[in-house]
C-alpha positions as CSV (number, residue, x, y, z in Angstrom):
1,X,78.3,100.1,-217.3
2,X,77.7,97.0,-219.5
3,X,78.7,93.8,-217.7
4,X,80.8,91.8,-220.1
5,X,80.4,87.8,-220.0
6,X,82.3,85.2,-222.0
7,X,79.6,84.1,-224.3
8,X,76.8,86.0,-226.2
9,X,73.4,85.6,-224.6
10,X,71.5,83.9,-227.5
11,X,67.6,84.7,-227.7
12,X,65.8,81.7,-226.1
13,X,63.5,80.3,-228.3
14,X,59.6,80.9,-226.9
15,X,57.8,78.3,-225.3
16,X,54.8,78.5,-222.6
17,X,57.7,78.2,-220.0
18,X,59.7,81.0,-221.9
19,X,56.9,83.5,-223.0
20,X,59.5,86.4,-224.3
21,X,63.1,86.6,-224.9
22,X,65.4,88.7,-222.8
23,X,66.5,91.8,-224.5
24,X,70.2,92.2,-225.0
25,X,70.1,95.8,-226.4
26,X,67.9,97.7,-224.1
27,X,69.8,99.9,-221.2
28,X,69.6,98.6,-218.0
29,X,67.1,99.8,-215.6
30,X,63.3,99.5,-215.4
31,X,60.9,98.5,-218.3
32,X,58.1,100.8,-218.7
33,X,55.9,97.7,-218.1
34,X,57.7,97.0,-215.1
35,X,55.1,99.3,-212.6
36,X,53.8,96.6,-210.3
37,X,55.2,93.8,-211.7
38,X,56.8,91.2,-209.1
39,X,59.6,88.8,-210.1
40,X,60.0,85.7,-208.0
41,X,63.4,84.1,-208.5
42,X,63.0,80.5,-207.7
43,X,66.6,79.5,-208.6
44,X,68.1,77.8,-205.5
45,X,66.8,74.5,-205.9
46,X,63.5,72.7,-205.0
47,X,64.0,72.7,-201.3
48,X,64.1,76.4,-201.2
49,X,60.6,76.6,-203.4
50,X,58.1,76.1,-200.3
51,X,59.5,79.2,-198.7
52,X,58.7,81.5,-201.5
53,X,56.2,80.0,-203.9
54,X,53.2,80.0,-201.7
55,X,53.9,83.9,-201.4
56,X,54.0,84.5,-205.4
57,X,50.7,82.1,-205.7
58,X,49.1,84.5,-202.7
59,X,50.0,87.6,-204.9
60,X,48.6,85.8,-208.1
61,X,45.5,85.3,-206.4
62,X,45.2,88.9,-205.5
63,X,46.7,90.5,-208.5
64,X,46.4,87.9,-211.4
65,X,48.9,88.6,-213.9
66,X,51.5,90.8,-211.7
67,X,53.6,88.0,-210.6
68,X,56.0,85.7,-212.6
69,X,58.1,82.8,-211.1
70,X,61.4,82.3,-212.4
71,X,62.9,79.1,-212.6
72,X,66.4,77.5,-214.0
73,X,65.2,74.5,-215.7
74,X,62.0,72.4,-216.9
75,X,62.2,70.4,-213.6
76,X,62.1,73.3,-211.4
77,X,58.8,74.3,-213.2
78,X,57.5,71.0,-212.7
79,X,58.2,71.3,-208.9
80,X,56.6,74.6,-208.7
81,X,53.5,73.8,-210.6
82,X,53.2,70.6,-208.2
83,X,53.6,72.8,-205.0
84,X,50.9,75.3,-206.4
85,X,48.3,72.2,-206.9
86,X,49.3,70.8,-203.2
87,X,48.5,74.1,-201.7
88,X,45.4,74.5,-204.0
89,X,46.6,78.1,-204.9
90,X,46.8,79.7,-208.5
91,X,50.0,79.7,-210.1
92,X,51.5,82.8,-211.7
93,X,53.2,83.0,-215.2
94,X,56.4,80.6,-215.2
95,X,59.5,81.5,-217.1
96,X,62.1,79.2,-217.6
97,X,65.8,80.6,-217.6
98,X,67.2,79.0,-220.6
99,X,71.2,79.6,-221.2
100,X,72.7,79.8,-224.6
101,X,73.6,76.2,-225.6
102,X,77.4,76.5,-225.7
103,X,77.2,77.9,-222.0
104,X,75.0,74.9,-220.9
105,X,77.5,72.9,-222.5
106,X,81.0,74.0,-221.1
107,X,79.7,76.0,-217.9
108,X,80.0,73.5,-214.6
109,X,76.7,73.2,-212.8
110,X,78.1,75.4,-209.7
111,X,78.4,78.4,-212.3
112,X,74.9,78.4,-214.1
113,X,73.1,80.2,-211.3
114,X,75.3,83.1,-211.9
115,X,75.3,82.8,-215.5
116,X,71.7,82.7,-215.6
117,X,71.6,85.8,-213.7
118,X,74.0,87.6,-216.3
119,X,72.3,86.6,-219.0
120,X,68.5,87.4,-217.8
121,X,69.6,90.5,-215.6
122,X,67.6,93.1,-217.9
123,X,64.7,90.9,-218.1
124,X,64.6,90.3,-214.2
125,X,65.0,94.1,-213.6
126,X,62.2,95.1,-215.5
127,X,59.9,94.9,-212.4
128,X,59.1,97.1,-209.6
129,X,60.2,94.3,-207.1
130,X,62.5,91.0,-207.0
131,X,61.7,88.5,-204.3
132,X,64.0,85.5,-203.6
133,X,65.0,82.9,-201.1
134,X,68.5,82.7,-201.9
135,X,71.4,85.2,-201.7
136,X,73.4,84.8,-205.3
137,X,70.4,87.3,-206.5
138,X,72.3,90.2,-205.0
139,X,74.7,90.0,-208.0
140,X,71.8,91.8,-209.6
141,X,72.3,94.8,-207.1
142,X,75.9,94.7,-207.2
143,X,76.3,94.7,-210.9
144,X,73.9,97.7,-211.4
145,X,72.6,100.6,-209.6
146,X,69.6,100.4,-211.7
147,X,67.9,97.7,-209.5
148,X,64.4,97.4,-208.3
149,X,64.2,96.9,-204.6
150,X,65.1,93.0,-203.7
151,X,63.4,91.5,-200.9
152,X,64.6,88.5,-199.3
153,X,62.8,85.4,-197.6
154,X,65.3,83.1,-196.0
155,X,65.0,79.4,-196.7
156,X,64.8,78.0,-193.1
157,X,65.2,79.2,-189.6
158,X,68.5,77.5,-188.4
159,X,71.4,78.6,-186.7
160,X,74.4,78.5,-188.9
161,X,76.5,81.5,-189.6
162,X,76.2,81.4,-193.3
163,X,72.5,82.2,-192.4
164,X,73.5,85.6,-191.2
165,X,76.3,86.2,-193.6
166,X,77.2,89.8,-194.8
167,X,75.3,89.7,-198.5
168,X,71.9,90.1,-196.2
169,X,73.1,94.1,-196.4
170,X,72.3,94.0,-199.9
171,X,68.7,93.4,-199.7
172,X,66.2,96.2,-199.5
173,X,63.8,94.4,-197.1
174,X,64.0,90.8,-195.3
175,X,61.3,88.9,-194.4
176,X,62.1,86.5,-191.6
177,X,60.0,83.6,-189.4
178,X,60.6,84.8,-186.5
179,X,62.1,87.2,-183.9
180,X,65.4,85.1,-183.5
181,X,66.4,85.6,-186.9
182,X,65.5,89.3,-186.8
183,X,67.1,89.9,-183.7
184,X,70.5,88.3,-185.0
185,X,70.6,89.9,-188.2
186,X,69.9,93.4,-186.7
187,X,72.5,92.7,-183.9
188,X,75.2,91.6,-186.3
189,X,74.9,94.8,-188.2
190,X,73.6,92.8,-191.3
191,X,70.2,94.8,-191.5
192,X,68.8,97.9,-190.2
193,X,65.6,97.1,-187.8
194,X,63.4,98.9,-190.2
195,X,64.2,96.9,-193.3
196,X,63.6,93.4,-191.3
197,X,60.0,92.4,-190.9
198,X,58.7,89.4,-188.8
199,X,56.1,88.0,-191.1
200,X,56.0,84.4,-189.9
201,X,57.0,80.8,-191.2
202,X,55.7,80.5,-194.8
203,X,56.7,77.1,-195.3
204,X,55.3,75.7,-192.0
205,X,52.0,77.7,-192.8
206,X,51.8,76.3,-196.1
207,X,52.7,72.7,-195.3
208,X,50.8,72.1,-192.0
209,X,47.5,72.6,-193.9
210,X,48.2,69.3,-195.6
211,X,49.5,67.3,-192.6
212,X,46.5,65.7,-191.9
213,X,46.2,63.8,-194.9
214,X,49.6,62.4,-194.5
215,X,50.0,58.5,-194.6
216,X,52.4,56.8,-192.1
217,X,56.0,56.3,-192.8
218,X,56.1,52.5,-192.3
219,X,53.1,49.9,-192.2
220,X,54.3,49.0,-188.4
221,X,54.2,50.7,-185.1
222,X,58.1,51.0,-184.3
223,X,59.1,54.4,-183.6
224,X,60.6,56.4,-186.3
225,X,63.9,57.5,-186.3
226,X,64.7,60.4,-188.9
227,X,68.4,60.8,-189.9
228,X,68.8,64.4,-191.6
229,X,72.7,64.9,-192.0
230,X,73.7,68.5,-193.7
231,X,75.4,68.7,-196.9
232,X,78.2,70.9,-195.5
233,X,81.7,69.5,-195.3
234,X,82.6,71.3,-192.2
235,X,79.4,70.0,-190.5
236,X,78.0,67.0,-191.8
237,X,78.0,63.7,-189.7
238,X,77.2,61.1,-192.4
239,X,80.6,60.2,-193.5
240,X,81.9,59.1,-190.1
241,X,78.2,58.2,-188.4
242,X,75.7,57.3,-191.1
243,X,76.6,53.7,-192.2
244,X,77.1,52.8,-188.5
245,X,73.7,54.1,-187.3
246,X,71.9,52.1,-190.4
247,X,73.8,48.7,-189.3
248,X,73.3,49.4,-185.5
249,X,69.2,50.2,-186.1
250,X,68.8,46.9,-188.4
251,X,70.5,45.0,-186.1
252,X,68.7,46.0,-183.0
253,X,65.3,45.8,-184.7
254,X,63.2,47.9,-182.2
255,X,62.8,51.2,-184.4
256,X,62.3,52.3,-188.2
257,X,64.8,54.7,-189.8
258,X,64.5,57.3,-192.5
259,X,67.8,58.4,-193.9
260,X,67.0,61.6,-195.7
261,X,69.9,63.7,-196.0
262,X,69.8,67.6,-197.1
263,X,69.1,67.2,-201.0
264,X,72.1,69.1,-201.9
265,X,74.3,66.3,-200.1
266,X,73.5,63.7,-202.6
267,X,73.5,65.6,-205.6
268,X,77.4,65.9,-205.0
269,X,77.6,62.2,-205.0
270,X,78.6,59.6,-207.8
271,X,76.2,57.4,-209.1
272,X,78.0,54.4,-207.4
273,X,78.0,56.2,-204.1
274,X,73.9,56.9,-204.5
275,X,73.4,52.9,-205.3
276,X,75.5,51.9,-202.2
277,X,73.4,53.9,-200.0
278,X,70.0,52.9,-201.6
279,X,71.1,49.2,-201.3
280,X,70.9,50.0,-197.6
281,X,67.3,50.2,-197.4
282,X,65.2,47.2,-195.7
283,X,61.8,46.9,-196.8
284,X,59.4,48.5,-193.9
285,X,62.4,49.0,-191.6
286,X,64.9,51.6,-193.1
287,X,64.0,54.2,-195.7
288,X,66.7,55.9,-197.8
289,X,65.5,59.0,-199.6
290,X,68.3,61.0,-201.4
291,X,66.2,63.7,-202.5
292,X,62.7,63.1,-203.7
293,X,60.2,65.6,-203.1
294,X,59.3,64.2,-199.7
295,X,62.5,65.5,-198.4
296,X,61.2,69.0,-198.9
297,X,57.7,68.9,-197.8
298,X,58.0,68.1,-194.3
299,X,56.7,64.3,-194.7
300,X,59.4,62.9,-192.7
301,X,59.6,66.0,-190.2
302,X,56.4,65.6,-189.3
303,X,56.2,61.8,-189.4
304,X,59.1,60.9,-187.2
305,X,59.3,60.4,-183.4
306,X,62.7,61.3,-183.2
307,X,65.2,63.7,-184.9
308,X,68.9,62.7,-185.5
309,X,71.2,65.1,-187.3
310,X,73.8,67.7,-187.2
311,X,73.1,71.3,-188.3
312,X,70.1,71.4,-190.5
313,X,67.4,73.9,-190.2
314,X,64.9,71.0,-190.4
315,X,65.2,70.5,-187.1
316,X,62.8,73.6,-186.2
317,X,60.4,72.0,-188.8
318,X,60.5,68.6,-186.7
319,X,59.9,70.7,-183.4
320,X,56.5,72.2,-184.7
321,X,55.6,69.5,-182.4
322,X,58.3,69.1,-179.6
323,X,59.9,65.6,-179.6
324,X,63.3,64.1,-178.9
325,X,66.1,65.2,-180.8
326,X,69.7,63.8,-180.8
327,X,72.7,65.8,-182.6
328,X,76.1,64.3,-183.8
329,X,79.3,66.4,-183.5
330,X,81.6,64.6,-186.4
331,X,84.1,67.4,-185.8
332,X,84.8,68.4,-182.4
333,X,82.9,72.0,-182.5
334,X,83.1,74.2,-179.9
335,X,79.3,74.5,-179.8
336,X,78.1,75.1,-176.2
337,X,78.3,78.9,-176.4
338,X,78.0,79.4,-180.0
339,X,74.8,80.9,-181.4
340,X,75.6,78.7,-184.7
341,X,75.0,75.7,-182.5
342,X,72.0,76.9,-180.6
343,X,70.0,74.1,-181.8
344,X,72.3,71.2,-180.1
345,X,70.2,72.4,-176.8
346,X,67.5,70.7,-178.0
347,X,68.8,67.2,-177.1
348,X,72.1,65.4,-176.3
349,X,75.0,65.8,-178.5
350,X,77.1,62.8,-179.2
351,X,80.3,61.9,-181.0
352,X,80.5,59.8,-184.2
353,X,81.9,56.8,-182.7
354,X,78.9,56.5,-179.9
355,X,76.6,53.7,-179.8
356,X,74.0,55.0,-182.0
357,X,71.0,52.8,-180.4
358,X,72.0,53.3,-177.0
359,X,71.8,57.2,-177.6
360,X,68.5,56.8,-179.4
361,X,67.2,55.2,-176.1
362,X,68.6,57.8,-174.1
363,X,66.9,60.3,-176.1
364,X,63.6,59.0,-175.8
365,X,63.9,58.7,-172.1
366,X,65.2,62.2,-171.2
367,X,63.3,64.1,-173.5
368,X,61.3,65.5,-170.5
369,X,64.5,67.5,-169.6
370,X,64.6,69.1,-172.9
371,X,60.7,69.9,-174.0
372,X,60.3,73.2,-171.9
373,X,63.5,74.6,-173.9
374,X,62.4,73.4,-177.2
375,X,59.0,75.2,-176.9
376,X,60.7,78.6,-175.5
377,X,63.2,78.4,-178.4
378,X,60.4,77.4,-180.9
379,X,58.2,80.4,-179.9
380,X,61.3,82.8,-180.4
381,X,62.3,81.1,-184.0
382,X,58.7,80.9,-185.2
383,X,56.5,83.7,-185.0
384,X,52.9,82.7,-183.6
385,X,53.4,79.1,-183.0
386,X,51.3,77.7,-180.2
387,X,50.0,74.2,-179.3
388,X,46.5,72.7,-178.8
389,X,46.0,70.5,-175.5
390,X,46.5,67.5,-177.7
391,X,49.8,68.8,-179.0
392,X,48.6,69.9,-182.5
393,X,50.9,73.0,-183.7
394,X,48.9,76.3,-184.6
395,X,50.1,79.6,-185.8
396,X,48.1,82.4,-184.2
397,X,48.1,85.9,-185.8
398,X,47.9,86.9,-189.3
399,X,48.9,84.0,-191.5
400,X,52.5,84.1,-192.5
401,X,51.8,83.8,-196.4
402,X,49.4,86.7,-196.0
403,X,51.5,88.7,-194.4
404,X,54.7,88.3,-196.5
405,X,52.2,89.0,-199.6
406,X,51.1,92.3,-197.7
407,X,54.4,93.8,-197.4
408,X,55.6,92.5,-201.0
409,X,52.4,94.2,-202.6
410,X,52.9,97.6,-200.5
411,X,56.4,97.7,-201.6
412,X,55.4,97.1,-205.3
413,X,52.9,99.6,-205.3
414,X,50.0,97.3,-205.7
415,X,48.1,98.2,-202.4
416,X,44.6,99.1,-203.6
417,X,45.1,98.0,-207.1
418,X,42.0,96.1,-207.3
419,X,43.2,93.0,-205.2
420,X,42.2,92.3,-201.5
421,X,42.5,95.0,-199.0
422,X,46.0,95.1,-197.5
423,X,46.1,94.8,-193.7
424,X,47.9,97.9,-192.0
């Protein structure tokens, strides 16, 4: 049955980013040229790209021309290109999912992702397989039974309940970073065990290859504190704690501070509020980053000495090298026995009115009490992680990008199609 939308899907004009227009008349279902084609939807924001683009690039390397990456806008295409260059991999064809001009003008930003999926649904389904890192894409399955398999790589290995929600049941296969997420998804009835594979951490694997070339965050020897608050109003600490933290660290003078919230947080701020936060930066002492590429590429999680936050999954990226952690409970959560707050056992949990510097001092002094649990939990969350005697993290076993590409290629029917041999 056709899905009606409140505007006519105009044919996007052709460009290097939009090589062909989506059909508005063809029946729903698989196009004749969709055999073996893999459509990778990078529509959830740049913070998700490193979880999925490396797999698309690996597929392009093995099977040139069989993968396409769909992005919402030109800036997303630029971010995907930059990531492919950074990891040194070939870039698949990029397609910009333009909306009709009227829709761009009248739709609020929060509805444009769904609108793009509706307008481009027929084109997106003209594939053997769809791969995504967000869950709104499941609307393609809900609106039409004639949909190719949809595979999902979650963007992060966090513990919040939303990371294990009911839309997982709409995916044909889920590829996760470690046993932690697989066990919870299966136990919660979200997926069948046969439909969830531990392939390892795609983003960590891709980013760690570049880690050696990163410059220090500050031109001094003071320890670096990373403050990484989440955007969720139910969990975030920045409103009650953030300014006090900056003022306390500046006044104390013994630490450097990076304030790098989840990139979705500041996107909701007014220009005035952004300017107010950026004005708190202090040269070579306090760095305020409200959403640059460095917030997504592990620059800060690899470069800091202590993690301070609330519920962001980036703490698992930080703990590729076990280091002190500190968490702020700004909402009186009942967290001690909750899987949704399992990360809060990596360090002390403080209230928003606590003395920030005193808590930081304790976190450094008491890290030995948490180190063993940090490593144990990381082994459970991140498949294959281990540490050399000097503390350098390594990922043992099959590289996660290759493992994910193997599985995607098999399901898409590309095994033995002239690319590299697929491991059994």
